[in-house]
VOBA-1610 file (N, C-alpha, C; in pm, whole numbers, padded with zeros to 5 digits, always signed):
BEGIN
Met+18719+17404+15771Met+18618+17311+15791Met+18497+17381+15860Gly+18382+17358+15807Gly+18262+17421+15866Gly+18201+17317+15952Pro+18058+17330+15971Pro+17989+17239+16053Pro+17998+17104+15996Leu+17987+16998+16083Leu+17987+16865+16033Leu+17879+16838+15933Thr+17907+16751+15837Thr+17810+16705+15741Thr+17733+16598+15802Pro+17611+16562+15745Pro+17546+16445+15800Pro+17624+16317+15804Ala+17715+16300+15709Ala+17801+16178+15700Ala+17890+16163+15814Thr+17937+16283+15874Thr+18031+16276+15980Thr+17969+16325+16118Ala+17844+16354+16115Ala+17786+16393+16246Ala+17786+16281+16342Pro+17782+16310+16471Pro+17783+16211+16577Pro+17668+16115+16549Asp+17695+15986+16586Asp+17599+15873+16570Asp+17482+15899+16664Pro+17362+15910+16626Pro+17249+15935+16718Pro+17230+15821+16818Ala+17285+15706+16777Ala+17270+15594+16873Ala+17368+15590+16974Ala+17468+15681+16972Ala+17586+15687+17067Ala+17525+15726+17201Pro+17585+15692+17308Pro+17549+15734+17438Pro+17525+15886+17450Ala+17418+15925+17505Ala+17394+16071+17511Ala+17485+16131+17617Gly+17544+16244+17582Gly+17622+16320+17671Gly+17583+16468+17654Arg+17652+16553+17724Arg+17614+16694+17717Arg+17678+16747+17583Val+17608+16847+17529Val+17661+16919+17409Val+17679+17063+17449Trp+17805+17111+17431Trp+17846+17243+17466Trp+17869+17329+17341Leu+17820+17451+17350Leu+17861+17554+17256Leu+17956+17650+17318Val+18075+17672+17257Val+18173+17765+17321Val+18221+17862+17212Thr+18195+17990+17238Thr+18237+18093+17145Thr+18380+18138+17181Gly+18441+18195+17082Gly+18586+18248+17109Gly+18674+18128+17147Ser+18670+18021+17066Ser+18739+17898+17092Ser+18881+17887+17036Ser+18925+17994+16964Ser+19052+17981+16901Ser+19172+18006+16988Ala+19148+18071+17108Ala+19262+18099+17193Ala+19210+18122+17336Gly+19308+18132+17426Gly+19272+18171+17566Gly+19184+18082+17638Leu+19098+18138+17721Leu+19006+18059+17804Leu+18917+17971+17719Gly+18864+18030+17612Gly+18775+17937+17535Gly+18840+17819+17483Arg+18966+17830+17430Arg+19032+17714+17380Arg+19065+17618+17489Ala+19106+17668+17606Ala+19135+17578+17724Ala+19007+17502+17766Ile+18890+17566+17758Ile+18764+17501+17794Ile+18734+17392+17690Val+18749+17416+17564Val+18718+17320+17458Val+18814+17192+17471Arg+18942+17222+17497Arg+19037+17112+17503Arg+18999+17028+17621Gln+18966+17083+17737Gln+18933+16996+17852Gln+18802+16920+17829Leu+18709+16980+17756Leu+18579+16913+17733Leu+18604+16790+17643Leu+18679+16815+17540Leu+18708+16706+17447Leu+18787+16593+17509Ala+18875+16632+17600Ala+18950+16530+17669Ala+18865+16447+17759Ala+18758+16512+17804Ala+18662+16436+17897Ala+18556+16366+17822Gly+18558+16367+17688Gly+18465+16288+17599Gly+18332+16366+17574Glu+18329+16497+17596Glu+18209+16561+17566Glu+18207+16608+17420Arg+18091+16648+17372Arg+18069+16690+17238Arg+18064+16845+17244Val+18138+16908+17153Val+18148+17062+17158Val+18125+17122+17021Ala+18048+17219+17020Ala+18034+17313+16910Ala+18116+17428+16933Ala+18225+17441+16867Ala+18328+17545+16889Ala+18319+17650+16777Thr+18320+17771+16810Thr+18314+17879+16708Thr+18431+17974+16724Ala+18468+18030+16614Ala+18573+18131+16603Ala+18559+18221+16480Arg+18607+18332+16482Arg+18597+18419+16365Arg+18668+18353+16251Ser+18775+18285+16274Ser+18858+18211+16174Ser+18861+18065+16216Pro+18765+17977+16169Pro+18765+17834+16201Pro+18900+17766+16178Glu+18981+17809+16083Glu+19102+17741+16060Glu+19194+17740+16187Asp+19171+17833+16278Asp+19242+17836+16407Asp+19207+17717+16492Leu+19100+17643+16455Leu+19059+17531+16541Leu+19116+17398+16496Ala+19208+17397+16400Ala+19264+17274+16340Ala+19319+17180+16450Glu+19389+17238+16539Glu+19459+17147+16644Glu+19347+17078+16731Leu+19235+17155+16754Leu+19128+17100+16833Leu+19060+16984+16763Arg+19049+16996+16633Arg+18984+16882+16548Arg+19068+16758+16562Glu+19198+16774+16571Glu+19284+16654+16583Glu+19260+16586+16723Val+19223+16669+16823Val+19196+16609+16959Val+19056+16555+16963Gly+18960+16626+16904Gly+18823+16585+16921Gly+18756+16502+16812Gly+18811+16496+16703Gly+18764+16418+16598Gly+18614+16455+16568Glu+18528+16355+16559Glu+18386+16382+16525Glu+18310+16438+16643Arg+18371+16446+16756Arg+18300+16514+16867Arg+18318+16666+16866Leu+18394+16714+16772Leu+18412+16860+16754Leu+18330+16907+16631Trp+18241+16992+16652Trp+18160+17059+16545Trp+18211+17204+16547Ser+18235+17263+16423Ser+18298+17395+16428Ser+18222+17484+16326Ala+18222+17616+16344Ala+18167+17712+16256Ala+18236+17848+16272Ala+18230+17918+16168Ala+18276+18059+16178Ala+18167+18144+16246Leu+18202+18229+16341Leu+18104+18319+16406Leu+18168+18446+16438Asp+18106+18550+16391Asp+18144+18695+16425Asp+18031+18744+16502Leu+18048+18781+16622Leu+17945+18827+16713Leu+17886+18961+16672Thr+17938+19031+16582Thr+17874+19151+16528Thr+17779+19122+16423Asp+17765+19001+16377Asp+17671+18959+16268Asp+17559+18883+16335His+17449+18955+16362His+17342+18892+16440His+17274+18780+16362Gly+17256+18792+16234Gly+17201+18686+16153Gly+17287+18561+16158Gln+17415+18576+16149Gln+17507+18468+16160Gln+17499+18396+16297Ile+17481+18468+16397Ile+17460+18405+16535Ile+17349+18313+16535Arg+17232+18355+16489Arg+17119+18268+16488Arg+17128+18155+16398Gly+17192+18182+16282Gly+17213+18065+16184Gly+17299+17964+16250Val+17410+17996+16314Val+17504+17902+16363Val+17437+17823+16477Val+17366+17894+16572Val+17291+17825+16682Val+17191+17725+16622Asp+17112+17767+16525Asp+17013+17677+16468Asp+17077+17550+16399Arg+17187+17570+16329Arg+17252+17455+16263Arg+17310+17364+16370Ala+17374+17425+16473Ala+17430+17340+16582Ala+17321+17251+16636Val+17211+17306+16671Val+17099+17225+16729Val+17051+17123+16630Ala+17037+17165+16500Ala+16980+17072+16405Ala+17077+16953+16387Glu+17211+16981+16385Glu+17302+16868+16348Glu+17355+16797+16472Leu+17352+16855+16595Leu+17394+16794+16709Leu+17278+16736+16797Gly+17159+16787+16770Gly+17044+16733+16839Gly+16999+16822+16952Arg+17092+16894+17016Arg+17052+16979+17129Arg+17177+17059+17171Leu+17147+17155+17257Leu+17262+17221+17324Leu+17223+17226+17474Asp+17322+17181+17554Asp+17301+17171+17694Asp+17368+17287+17767Val+17491+17326+17724Val+17564+17433+17802Val+17616+17528+17683Val+17593+17658+17711Val+17640+17763+17617Val+17744+17841+17688Val+17868+17846+17651Val+17973+17922+17715Val+17999+18039+17616Ser+17952+18161+17654Ser+17971+18278+17572Ser+18097+18356+17619Asn+18206+18327+17540Asn+18340+18368+17584Asn+18400+18467+17497Ala+18355+18482+17368Ala+18425+18573+17272Ala+18420+18718+17316Gly+18531+18788+17291Gly+18542+18933+17326Gly+18682+18973+17315Tyr+18707+19097+17338Tyr+18842+19151+17332Tyr+18850+19277+17422Gly+18971+19323+17434Gly+18992+19446+17520Gly+19036+19564+17438Leu+18974+19679+17469Leu+19014+19811+17403Leu+19078+19889+17510Phe+19196+19927+17481Phe+19281+20005+17576Phe+19301+20145+17525Gly+19271+20242+17615Gly+19289+20389+17580Gly+19173+20457+17652Ala+19199+20580+17678Ala+19104+20676+17749Ala+18978+20682+17664Ala+18873+20717+17727Ala+18737+20731+17652Ala+18750+20828+17549Glu+18814+20938+17574Glu+18828+21051+17465Glu+18916+21006+17348Glu+19011+20913+17377Glu+19103+20872+17268Glu+19042+20774+17172Ala+18948+20692+17217Ala+18890+20592+17123Ala+18807+20656+17019Thr+18827+20597+16900Thr+18742+20650+16777Thr+18607+20604+16793Asp+18515+20665+16714Asp+18373+20630+16714Asp+18356+20485+16672Glu+18431+20449+16568Glu+18429+20309+16516Glu+18475+20207+16624Gln+18580+20239+16698Gln+18626+20151+16802Gln+18528+20137+16918Val+18460+20242+16952Val+18355+20238+17055Val+18243+20143+17003Arg+18194+20169+16880Arg+18087+20089+16827Arg+18122+19939+16823Arg+18241+19908+16771Arg+18279+19772+16753Arg+18297+19702+16892Gln+18351+19767+16991Gln+18367+19713+17122Gln+18228+19678+17186Leu+18133+19773+17171Leu+18001+19747+17226Leu+17932+19637+17151Glu+17949+19628+17020Glu+17879+19528+16938Glu+17939+19391+16973Thr+18065+19379+16991Thr+18129+19248+17005Thr+18110+19201+17160Asn+18140+19294+17252Asn+18146+19248+17399Asn+18005+19251+17466Leu+17912+19330+17414Leu+17788+19350+17481Leu+17665+19296+17394Val+17651+19366+17284Val+17534+19324+17200Val+17545+19180+17146Gly+17674+19135+17109Gly+17693+18999+17063Gly+17643+18900+17163Pro+17692+18898+17290Pro+17646+18807+17393Pro+17488+18813+17416Ile+17439+18932+17409Ile+17291+18946+17431Ile+17221+18873+17320Gln+17264+18893+17186Gln+17202+18825+17083Gln+17222+18679+17087Leu+17342+18630+17132Leu+17365+18484+17140Leu+17271+18430+17234Ala+17245+18488+17360Ala+17154+18442+17451Ala+17016+18433+17396Arg+16973+18540+17319Arg+16840+18539+17268Arg+16827+18430+17161Ala+16932+18396+17095Ala+16928+18296+16989Ala+16915+18148+17051Val+16980+18131+17162Val+16979+17988+17221Val+16860+17968+17320Leu+16798+18073+17363Leu+16693+18055+17462Leu+16571+17979+17410Pro+16522+17997+17288Pro+16413+17912+17245Pro+16443+17763+17245His+16568+17726+17212His+16598+17582+17214His+16609+17533+17363Leu+16673+17614+17452Leu+16681+17571+17591Leu+16543+17561+17660Arg+16452+17662+17622Arg+16319+17648+17674Arg+16246+17526+17630Ala+16267+17492+17503Ala+16194+17372+17444Ala+16246+17245+17523Gln+16372+17251+17565Gln+16430+17135+17640Gln+16387+17138+17785Arg+16338+17245+17828Arg+16310+17273+17970Arg+16431+17266+18063Gly+16541+17321+18009Gly+16660+17323+18088Gly+16791+17345+18003Gly+16898+17380+18074Gly+17019+17410+18017Gly+17096+17513+18107Arg+17210+17543+18051Arg+17299+17643+18130Arg+17359+17742+18031Ile+17362+17861+18072Ile+17429+17968+18002Ile+17542+18024+18088Val+17665+18020+18036Val+17780+18063+18121Val+17834+18189+18038Gln+17820+18298+18097Gln+17858+18423+18029Gln+17996+18467+18095Val+18102+18481+18009Val+18231+18523+18059Val+18232+18676+18060Ser+18244+18732+18186Ser+18249+18873+18204Ser+18395+18902+18235Ser+18423+18963+18346Ser+18556+19006+18387Ser+18551+19066+18532Val+18669+19057+18595Val+18683+19140+18713Val+18644+19282+18679Gly+18666+19324+18554Gly+18622+19450+18507Gly+18481+19475+18489Gly+18399+19378+18528Gly+18258+19398+18535Gly+18204+19445+18666Gln+18299+19445+18766Gln+18270+19485+18906Gln+18350+19597+18949Cys+18470+19620+18893Cys+18552+19733+18924Cys+18616+19785+18800Thr+18677+19905+18806Thr+18725+19971+18693Thr+18877+20014+18699Leu+18932+20034+18584Leu+19070+20098+18578Leu+19060+20216+18477Pro+19136+20319+18501Pro+19140+20424+18405Pro+19206+20372+18272Gly+19154+20410+18160Gly+19210+20371+18033Gly+19137+20246+17975Met+19026+20205+18031Met+18944+20096+17980Met+18794+20122+17990Ala+18761+20258+17977Ala+18627+20298+18005Ala+18519+20227+17917Val+18551+20218+17789Val+18460+20150+17698Val+18446+20005+17719Tyr+18563+19937+17739Tyr+18558+19794+17786Tyr+18475+19773+17902His+18490+19855+18008His+18418+19835+18131His+18269+19860+18104Ala+18239+19949+18009Ala+18103+19977+17981Ala+18032+19846+17931Thr+18107+19768+17849Thr+18051+19648+17795Thr+18036+19539+17908Lys+18136+19528+17999Lys+18123+19424+18098Lys+18026+19458+18210Trp+18009+19581+18239Trp+17903+19617+18336Trp+17766+19602+18276Gly+17758+19625+18148Gly+17635+19595+18083Gly+17600+19451+18073Val+17702+19365+18048Val+17685+19214+18054Val+17633+19174+18184Glu+17698+19229+18291Glu+17656+19187+18427Glu+17513+19220+18455Gly+17463+19338+18418Gly+17323+19371+18432Gly+17230+19289+18355Phe+17259+19266+18226Phe+17175+19186+18140Phe+17164+19048+18196Phe+17273+18987+18219Phe+17265+18841+18253Phe+17220+18819+18397Glu+17235+18914+18485Glu+17168+18895+18618Glu+17014+18902+18607Ser+16969+18995+18524Ser+16820+19000+18500Ser+16776+18869+18427Leu+16852+18829+18327Leu+16812+18717+18253Leu+16800+18597+18339Ala+16896+18572+18440Ala+16889+18462+18528Ala+16755+18458+18601Ala+16704+18570+18642Ala+16574+18578+18710Ala+16460+18543+18612Glu+16470+18576+18485Glu+16373+18550+18392Glu+16363+18403+18354Val+16481+18336+18331Val+16471+18204+18274Val+16484+18093+18378Gly+16502+18123+18498Gly+16508+18014+18598Gly+16384+17941+18603Tyr+16278+18008+18573Tyr+16137+17946+18568Tyr+16136+17825+18468Phe+16222+17833+18367Phe+16222+17727+18269Phe+16331+17618+18294Gly+16385+17628+18406Gly+16500+17535+18446Gly+16633+17566+18376Ile+16649+17693+18335Ile+16772+17732+18265Ile+16855+17806+18375Gly+16979+17775+18394Gly+17063+17836+18485Gly+17159+17939+18414Val+17201+18036+18477Val+17286+18139+18426Val+17390+18175+18521Thr+17514+18172+18473Thr+17637+18202+18554Thr+17724+18302+18485Ile+17758+18407+18563Ile+17844+18515+18510Ile+17988+18492+18570Val+18083+18468+18480Val+18222+18438+18518Val+18301+18568+18526Glu+18372+18586+18632Glu+18453+18710+18648Glu+18594+18674+18671Pro+18673+18646+18565Pro+18810+18613+18582Pro+18898+18735+18609Gly+19005+18717+18680Gly+19105+18821+18697Gly+19206+18809+18578Ala+19321+18865+18596Ala+19420+18873+18490Ala+19487+18727+18462Val+19484+18683+18335Val+19536+18559+18311Val+19617+18585+18170Arg+19726+18511+18150Arg+19802+18535+18032Arg+19741+18464+17915Thr+19664+18551+17843Thr+19602+18507+17718Thr+19628+18610+17613Asn+19552+18607+17502Asn+19574+18709+17398Asn+19498+18835+17434Phe+19432+18849+17551Phe+19353+18965+17580Phe+19447+19094+17582Thr+19567+19090+17625Thr+19657+19204+17627Thr+19763+19184+17519Gly+19744+19079+17427Gly+19835+19050+17324Gly+19776+19069+17190Arg+19767+18963+17105Arg+19720+18960+16969Arg+19574+19018+16960Ser+19491+18986+17063Ser+19346+19026+17054Ser+19319+19164+17103Arg+19417+19237+17158Arg+19394+19360+17220Arg+19383+19473+17108Glu+19321+19578+17134Glu+19316+19699+17044Glu+19350+19821+17118Leu+19434+19905+17066Leu+19475+20029+17137Leu+19402+20147+17059Ala+19352+20238+17137Ala+19295+20367+17084Ala+19414+20452+17042Pro+19387+20550+16954Pro+19492+20638+16921Pro+19528+20721+17039Thr+19646+20773+17036Thr+19694+20848+17159Thr+19673+21002+17145Leu+19635+21059+17259Leu+19634+21202+17270Leu+19748+21241+17375Pro+19834+21330+17332Pro+19942+21366+17419Pro+19907+21402+17560Ala+19792+21467+17584Ala+19744+21509+17706Ala+19728+21400+17808Tyr+19701+21275+17754Tyr+19678+21152+17848Tyr+19814+21082+17867Gly+19914+21113+17808Gly+20046+21045+17828Gly+20084+21022+17972Pro+20092+21132+18055Pro+20132+21111+18192Pro+20020+21065+18288Ser+19897+21051+18242Ser+19780+21025+18316Ser+19770+20878+18353Pro+19684+20842+18451Pro+19675+20696+18480Pro+19639+20613+18360Ala+19548+20665+18273Ala+19518+20591+18154Ala+19634+20575+18058Gly+19722+20670+18052Gly+19848+20657+17973Gly+19944+20553+18036Arg+19945+20556+18172Arg+20040+20465+18232Arg+19993+20316+18215Leu+19858+20302+18214Leu+19810+20156+18191Leu+19842+20117+18045Arg+19828+20204+17956Arg+19851+20174+17816Arg+19993+20128+17800Arg+20088+20206+17862Arg+20233+20168+17848Arg+20260+20036+17912Ala+20198+20002+18021Ala+20216+19877+18096Ala+20170+19756+18001Val+20060+19777+17934Val+20004+19674+17844Val+20102+19660+17728Gln+20147+19766+17674Gln+20243+19765+17560Gln+20372+19698+17601Leu+20422+19720+17718Leu+20541+19659+17762Leu+20528+19522+17822Gly+20409+19474+17825Gly+20390+19341+17892Gly+20425+19344+18040Ala+20395+19461+18105Ala+20431+19463+18245Ala+20308+19454+18337Val+20199+19395+18277Val+20078+19370+18364Val+20089+19228+18427Pro+20080+19221+18559Pro+20097+19091+18623Pro+19975+18995+18587Tyr+20004+18864+18571Tyr+19908+18769+18538Tyr+19902+18657+18639Pro+19834+18667+18749Pro+19838+18559+18854Pro+19756+18435+18811Gly+19658+18455+18721Gly+19572+18345+18686Gly+19625+18235+18602Asp+19587+18113+18619Asp+19629+17998+18546Asp+19505+17959+18455Val+19524+17975+18331Val+19413+17954+18231Val+19357+17814+18236Thr+19437+17719+18262Thr+19398+17578+18273Thr+19307+17555+18389Lys+19342+17613+18503Lys+19263+17605+18630Lys+19135+17687+18610Leu+19141+17803+18546Leu+19020+17877+18525Leu+18920+17798+18444Ala+18969+17738+18333Ala+18885+17653+18247Ala+18825+17543+18321Ala+18893+17473+18411Ala+18847+17359+18488Ala+18732+17412+18592Ala+18756+17530+18636Ala+18653+17591+18738Ala+18526+17622+18665Val+18540+17679+18545Val+18416+17706+18466Val+18333+17580+18431Ile+18408+17475+18390Ile+18341+17350+18353Ile+18278+17290+18481Ala+18342+17291+18593Ala+18293+17234+18714Ala+18169+17309+18767Ser+18160+17438+18735Ser+18043+17514+18781Ser+17915+17466+18725Val+17927+17412+18608Val+17801+17367+18541Val+17731+17251+18613Asp+17809+17180+18701Asp+17753+17063+18780Asp+17697+17118+18910Arg+17710+17245+18936Arg+17648+17297+19068Arg+17506+17334+19049His+17426+17294+19141His+17282+17325+19132His+17236+17375+19265Pro+17175+17493+19267Pro+17143+17584+19151Pro+17265+17641+19094Ala+17253+17698+18977Ala+17371+17761+18909Ala+17421+17881+18998Pro+17552+17887+19022Pro+17596+18007+19083Pro+17579+18131+18996Leu+17525+18244+19048Leu+17500+18357+18962Leu+17632+18419+18916Arg+17727+18418+19010Arg+17863+18479+18977Arg+17971+18382+19017Leu+18082+18389+18937Leu+18202+18299+18967Leu+18319+18386+18959Ala+18372+18435+19064Ala+18500+18519+19059Ala+18620+18421+19064Leu+18711+18431+18972Leu+18821+18342+18956Leu+18948+18414+18955Gly+19033+18383+19050Gly+19170+18452+19060Gly+19182+18527+19188Ser+19295+18522+19258Ser+19312+18599+19379Ser+19296+18748+19354Asp+19338+18794+19238Asp+19320+18932+19205Asp+19176+18973+19191Ala+19098+18882+19121Ala+18954+18909+19106Ala+18888+18911+19246Tyr+18919+18823+19333Tyr+18853+18817+19466Tyr+18894+18949+19540Gln+19017+18986+19540Gln+19055+19100+19621Gln+18999+19229+19565Leu+19003+19248+19431Leu+18956+19369+19370Leu+18806+19388+19383Ile+18734+19268+19351Ile+18587+19282+19361Ile+18543+19307+19508Arg+18608+19237+19600Arg+18574+19261+19743Arg+18596+19406+19783Ala+18706+19465+19745Ala+18740+19601+19776Ala+18636+19700+19713Ala+18603+19673+19586Ala+18513+19763+19514Ala+18372+19747+19577Leu+18327+19633+19615Leu+18195+19624+19677Leu+18187+19687+19815Ala+18300+19670+19898Ala+18295+19726+20026Ala+18304+19884+20015Ala+18376+19938+19917Ala+18376+20082+19899Ala+18239+20133+19850Arg+18171+20062+19762Arg+18045+20107+19724Arg+17935+20099+19840Leu+17950+19992+19918Leu+17856+19975+20031Leu+17881+20091+20132Gly+18010+20121+20159Gly+18043+20235+20249Gly+17985+20360+20201Ala+18009+20390+20068Ala+17957+20521+20012Ala+17805+20520+20023Leu+17737+20411+20003Leu+17590+20408+20004Leu+17546+20435+20147Asp+17604+20369+20242Asp+17569+20389+20385Asp+17586+20536+20426Ser+17688+20596+20377Ser+17719+20739+20416Ser+17607+20831+20362Gln+17529+20784+20264Gln+17430+20870+20208Gln+17285+20830+20251Arg+17281+20746+20352Arg+17148+20696+20394Arg+17057+20809+20430Gly+17095+20902+20517Gly+17012+21011+20552Gly+16961+21092+20433Leu+17048+21126+20344Leu+17009+21199+20220Leu+16908+21121+20142Ala+16930+20989+20123Ala+16837+20911+20042Ala+16703+20901+20105Leu+16690+20892+20235Leu+16564+20877+20302Leu+16493+21017+20300Ser+16571+21124+20301Ser+16515+21255+20311Ser+16434+21298+20185Thr+16461+21228+20075Thr+16404+21258+19947Thr+16265+21192+19923Asp+16223+21111+20022Asp+16088+21045+20006Asp+15968+21142+20028Leu+15862+21111+19982Leu+15745+21184+20012Leu+15715+21172+20166Thr+15658+21281+20216Thr+15615+21271+20359Thr+15496+21185+20377Thr+15457+21140+20486Thr+15332+21058+20511Thr+15211+21127+20447Glu+15210+21256+20463Glu+15092+21338+20416Glu+15094+21333+20254Gly+15220+21342+20206Gly+15228+21348+20056Gly+15195+21211+20005Val+15234+21108+20065Val+15192+20972+20017Val+15040+20953+20006Arg+14976+21005+20118Arg+14834+20992+20123Arg+14765+21074+20006Ala+14823+21188+19990Ala+14755+21285+19890Ala+14785+21216+19749Gly+14897+21153+19732Gly+14919+21091+19596Gly+14824+20984+19568
//
């Protein structure tokens, strides 16, 4: 089933509520968010690479669920889906950019195609989605963009270098975007979940080819843990979804939302280590400035 036809579109005379766009709705956090929104009576534009995976959600949401196929590596499709959603639903109030996947393997092990696809899906896709929705949100003079990043956008593990490149890129882009679009009443929140049992390390994961040299390395050990299902998952996807939804009612929009005890502990440790390293270099940093005489001469 594609987008709703005019005959089944929501009644314009119905009470106005928020309209949400959620990408990556077929499983995991995205699916949990859509289910909770529909249960609360909200209208949702849900997208997935395979819309047939949304059949159960249609049974829950009925005419309040609008659906479309969306592959984040297809930039033209992104703009087409966003424009159709606005045309048929009347507006978009909240955009939850959730689609993405994990690539496991050392940087040297990943193929060129795997690197390209990971960057296109996890980084370029969210950037293009934000660029597609911004004209509509600006015209409304408000809205909220919720970008799902990861604890891996603030700290790193060996064996996920390409994945981390996408999430650190997402963090930089959306932090800057928040400063750009706040002027228009648009809020931006970057969500940093810890480990939660979804398809991230299951059906949706991708493994790089193996190089024997990395077998006993930290990257190799992480790969084996993922393959054996030995990665701990302290997060509750239902609670994570509820926290994401609740964040939209906070004003001003929180710039970052760390979710999960592991996310809090790992991010705090990473930030403390970076601050300590920076402070230890204070003298060196200051020593590379121009002297007073040099500043005047410049």
